[in-house]
N, C-alpha and C positions, 0 to 999 in steps of 0.2 A: 411134321411138327420139330421146331428148335429145342433146345436142352441146354442148361446151366454148364460149365464145364469146370470143373472143382477136383483137383489132384489128380490132372489128366484124365478125368473120366466123364463122359455126358452123361447127366443124370436130370430127372425132371423135377420141378419145386416139391419139396417134402409134404406141402399140400394138396398136391395135385391139381394147382387151378393154373390157368393159363389166361394171356392175353392177346386179342386179335391181334395183327399186323396187317397194316391199309397198303396198298399202293396209293402215293400221292398222285399220282397220272391219271388213277381212276375212281379213286376213292375207295376200290373193293379190297376185299379181306383175300390174303393169298398164304397166309401163315399163319403160324402162333408161336408165341417163346412162353417160357415161367414165369408165373405169377408167382414171385419168392417172397418169402418172408425174412423173420428174424433168425427163425431157426438154419436157414439155409447160408445166411451170412455167418452165422456162427459156423458153418462147417466149413467154410469157405477161408473164415479167419485161421482155423486150426490147422487145416491143409497148410496153409500159407508160413503159419509158425513151425510147424514141422519140417517145411521144407529150408526157412530160415535157420534153424537150429540144425539142421541135416546137410543132405546133398547138395543143394541151393548155396547156403553159406559157406561150405567148407571149399566152397572153387576157389580158384586164384583170380586175379583180376583177369588175368590173361586168358583163362579160361572160360570167364564170362564173355569176354569178347570175342571169342572164337564161337561162342553157340549164339551170339547175340548178330554176327556177321552171317554165320549159316540161315537165321532165320531173315535176315536182308536179302538172301538168296532167292529162299523159300519164297516171299513174300513177291518177289520179281517173277520167280516161274509162275508163280498164280494171279500174276496181276490181273490178267482180263476175269478170272473166274470171282476176284475180290472186289474189283469196279461193277461188274454185273451185278454183284448180292448190295451193294451200296446203291446200283444206280436205281434199282427196283424200291429199295426200303424207303432213301430218300428225295427220290424224284428228281435226283442229279443227270443233267445231260450227258453224255457217254463221255464227252471230250475232260469233261470236271469230273467226274470218276476215274474216269484213267490216271489222270493229273494226280488224284488222292492217292492212289494205290500205289503210283511208283515214290510219290513223297513219301508214304509209308517205309518203302525198302531203304529209302534214303536216311530216313531218321535211325532204323536201328543200323544201317551202315556207317554214320555218322557215332553212336552210339558205342558201336564196336569198336573204334578205332581208340575211344574216349577211356574204356577201363581201366587201362593200366599206366593212364596219365594223371589220375587223381592224385598228387601228390600233396605231403604234408609239408612241414618247415622244422628248420632247427633255430632257437632262439636263442640271442646271448643274454648269460643273465650273469649269476654272482661267479665267482672262482670256486671252485669244487662241485658245479653242476652243470649237467647237460640237461637241456631241456628242448622237446620236439613234441611238435603236435601230430596226430593222426586223424584221418578223413574217415570215420565209419558210418555205415548204413543205419537208418532209423530200425529197421525189423523188417514189420509189414505195413506195406503203404496201402492205404483207399484210394480210388480215383474215380471221381464220378464224370462220366464222359457225356455232353452233351451230343444232341443230334444232327447237328449241322454239317461237322466235318470229324466222323466219329474216328475214321483212319486216321488223319493227321493230327487230331488229339492224342489219341491210343498212343501213337511213336513218340511223340514230342513227352507225355506223361510220364507213360508206362515203360517207354525206353531209356530217359532219363534215371528213373527208378531202379531197372532192372541194373544197367550198366553200373550205378552206384554200390548194386549188392542186395537190395531189397527183395523182397517177396511181395508179391500184389496182388490186392481184391479189388477187381474194377465192376463197376455199375455201370453200363450204357444206361442212357436216356432209351426210356419201352419204344420210342419209334424209330428208335434207330440201334438195333444188335446185330445182324446177321451178318457183318463182316466182323466184327470182334470175336465171334464166337468160332468163325472159320479161322481168323488167326492164330488165336490160343489152341486151336488142331493143330496149326502147323507148326507151333513152338515145340508141341511134344515129339512132333514126328522127326523134327531135329535133334530133339535130345534135352531137351528142358526138362528137369527134374519135375517130377508130380509136386504141385504145389508153388513153383514159383509165379505161375501167372493162373488167376481163378477169374471166372465170368459169371457174375450172379445178376439175371434179368428183374425186373420188375418195377412197379412204381416207386417216384421218389418219394412219396411219403410213409411207404412202407418200408422197403428194402433201402432206400438211399438213407432214412432216418436211421434204419439199425446199422448200417456200416458207421454212419457219423457217430454213431453212441457207443459204440463196440471197444470196449476195453483194450480190446487185444488190437486194435488198429495204433499204429505210433506217429503216423502222420497223414494227412489227408491234402491231397489233391482236386481243387473242384473248380470246374470251368460253367458258367453259368450266369443266370440273372445275381444283381445287388441282394435282393431280397432273399432270396434262397441261400446266398454266400453270408448274409446276417445270420441265417438260421444256425447254418453249419460251423461258424465263429463261434458261437452261445456254447453249442453242443460242446465244441471241441475244447473250448475255455474252460467246462467244469471239471475236465481230467487233464489238463493243461498240453493237450495235444496240439503240434503244431499243425500250421495250414498254409496252402499256397493257393491263392484266391485269384483267377482272372476272371471278370464279372461285366466285360462288354464294353462298349464306347461309344461315342456320339462324334466321330473323329472329322477333323476338319480338312480339306484341301482348301489349302491358300493361294490362290492366285495373283500375282504381281502384273502390273501393267508392262513388264518388260520379259515376260516371260515366254519362252518357247511355245505357241497356244497349239502348233499341230502334233509336239508330243503329247501336249498334257490331255487335251481333250478325249482322245480313247484310252488313257490311263485312270483318268477322272471317271469316264462314263464306265468303265469295266468294274473300278471301285467299287462301286455301289450296284450295278445288277450282278456280279460273280455270286452264284452260288442263290440266285435270286433275291439277293440284299439279305440274306441269315447266316453274316457273317461278324462278327464280333468287332475285327478292325475295317468294317466298310466303311468309307469314305462318305458319310451320309450327309455331310454340311459341305458347301463349296461357296466360300468367300474371297468374292472378286473384286479387287479393285476397278473405283468407281468409272474411270477412264473406259476400261474395257466391259465393264459391267453387260450392257444391252447387246455388244456384237458378239461378247462371248457365250451370252446365253441364246442368242439366236444360234448360234452352231451346236452348242450341247442339244436343244431343242430339236434340230436335224439330224443329230446321232441317237437321240431317245426314239424320234419318228420312226428311224429304222430299226427297230430294237423288235425280234419276235420271240414269243412266249409259246412254248408247244411242249408236248409229253417229254420224258426221259430220253426213250427212244428216238425221238423225231431230233434230238441233238442239235436244237437251233440255242440262242444268244441266252435262253433263260428256260429253267423248268418250273414245275411246277410250286407251291408253297408246300411246307411239310406237312401240313394237316388242316382241316375245316378250321379249328380255334384262332389257327396262324392268320388264315387269310380273314378273318372277321377282325382281327385287331389290325390288320394293316386297311380293309377298306375303314376300319371306325376310324384311325387316323387321318384318312382322305377325306370321308366325310365330314369330318369337324374343321378342315381345311376350307372346304366349300363353302361349310355355312359360315367359318369367319372370314371369308371374304379373301381368302389366300391364291391367288390366280395359279392356272397349272398353265406351262410353258408348252408342255408336248407331252403325250404317251406313247409307248411303245404298243403292240399288237398284239392280239393272242392268235396265234395262228390256226387257219380253217381245219377240220377235222379231229381237233384236241378230243378225248376222250370224255365224255361225259360224266360229271361227279367227279373230276379232277380240281384241283385247287389253283387255279389259275389267275394271277395279278399283273396286269401289265405294269409295266415299269413306269412311273411317273416323276417328271419335275416341276419343281412349284418355285416360286418366283418371290421375292421381299418377306420372307418369313421372317416375322417379329423375333427378334432374340429370345427372348423368354417365354415363346410360344412353346408347346408339346413337341412340335414337329423339331424344334431347333433344341430340343432341351431332353426328351425319351429317345430310347431305342426303338423305333419301329420295327428290326428284323424284317424288313420287308424292300422290293426295291424301290424305294423314295427317295429322292435328291433335293435337300432344302438348299436356296440359292440366297445371296444377301451380299448386300457391297458393304466396301470399306475404303475408307480416306486415304491412311497412311500405316506405317509398320505399328503403331501405338493402338492406333482403332484395331487391326488386323490382330494384334493380340489380346487384346480384350475382349473382340468376339469369338478367339480360338479359345479363351481361358474361362469362357461364362457360361459353362456346365460343370456338373456333377462327376462327369466322365474326365479319364486323360490316358487313353491308351494309345492313339496312332495320330500322327498327325503329318498331313504332306505339305511341301513348300516350295514354290514354282517361282523362282527368280534368277536371271543370269548374273545377280549382283553378288559377288562372293562373299561383301562384308557382311549382308544382308540376311545372307543365309546364314551365317554364323550368328548372329544378333538374335534372329528369328528362331533357331533352333535351341538358343539359349532360354527363349523368353517363355514359348509355348510349353505348358504342363502336359507333358507325354510322356509315357514310356517309350515308345519308338517314334524317331523324326526321320521323314523321307523326304529327300531335297534333290528335286525335278526327276521324281519316280516315285514309285509308289508299293510298297509291299515288297519289293527286291526279289522276286521272283518266288515266292515262298520263304527263303532265308530261313532253312532248317539250323544254320550253323549263327543266328541272331537272336540274342537273347529277347523273350517277347513277356511282357506283363504291364502293367498300368501302376498309374497314382491314382490318389483320390478315390472315389467310388468304382475303379475300374480295375480295385483290387491290388495284392502286392504280392512279392514275392517273383520269381523269374522262372519260365521253362522256355526249352529251345537252347541250344547251344550247350557250350560248358558251363557255363552259370548255372544251368537247371541241376547239375549235377551238386553243387554247394548248397542248394536247396532240399537235395535229397537225401544228404547226409549231415551227421552232427560232429561238431570238432571235439577231439578229446587233446588234454594237455598232459603231459608225461614229464615229472621232474624227476632226474636222478642223481642222487649226490653220491662222490664216487670221491670225495677227498683230493 
């Protein structure tokens, strides 16, 4: 059985309750985690505050960086172990889980090098004054981590908060905790002071709510649904606690007639099937210029038809979805598409011999999806790609911006002027031109506009959100 990790100690939930952990590949219980409550969060916040006011807060930026670098190296050494934990917990194919553990090490490496680069400024002011600004940590930060990329989102969120000098209380999704508990243990092994990193597991409506409401939390980072993001904002606003929110997307891939289709097609396919489509930045809409609509749909359909879905251990193109309710959600979207007369271009295949009880969904390409249909407006969070056609740049922009989301966009064209025109007009936190995702982009600020949230994680920009600015004015005559 797994334990919470508070003040560098493994501890069960104070109430003694547990939650079963299911393997998405076969639906079977293989472990248990604590079902924590408000009292467990309170213990973690107190431990974090003691660390911030004590040994962790007293470290210099250089010393924090050295600890983060040691943690990066430790994660690299244990990459296979961490990947195996996340693979079974989340149903990820081996190659995806391995990539996630290496990305986690890279996050810590990046933020290790940034700790002593977070500078203030000196400001010109009246004669007889010297004015400067300092960037200071918030104090104790709360982190609600989703189940789709536990290690990666831990790295971009907690890594940045630690680099800025905060002590962290982390609530992972109840569906995916195991790798993060192990990372916290590794942090203790390399010398992180007790309380710098605390992991508390449980249900969102219990322990997540307690974390958001706790008066000892000075900043909240949340990645998840817009609905829960709204609840967290409302709770945090009652005590004027700042938040960083990443709330998903309905990201378009915009393909013009002059695009390099040989390059675009595998990227477009991967952007929707990676992690079985359970990705906030998934390219879930493909907008195709009318002149190449039919031939490109044919080629995309051929690519979809070759895709294979299997158990995590089979290491195919896709693994299972995270849980039964997520599979029901995706099949519900597809059932509605069929009822509404939306045609399927192609589907992938569920491989022979997959374990019974797993949560498998064949990747699906749909055509002529109406712009206001649910499939073009809502996050499916599964391997479903919706195609629609456009006439010209204005029409493409209209379609791209026609959702409440604005997280990522891909633009495929050889026309240099069009590349910049489209990048400026598409409302999105990230825009990729003739590529998508930029290989993970640890260095690239990430976040959205509109209902995709606000604030930025990843890159150096994240450190600004995990700090507060203090102005110091000295009168010296």
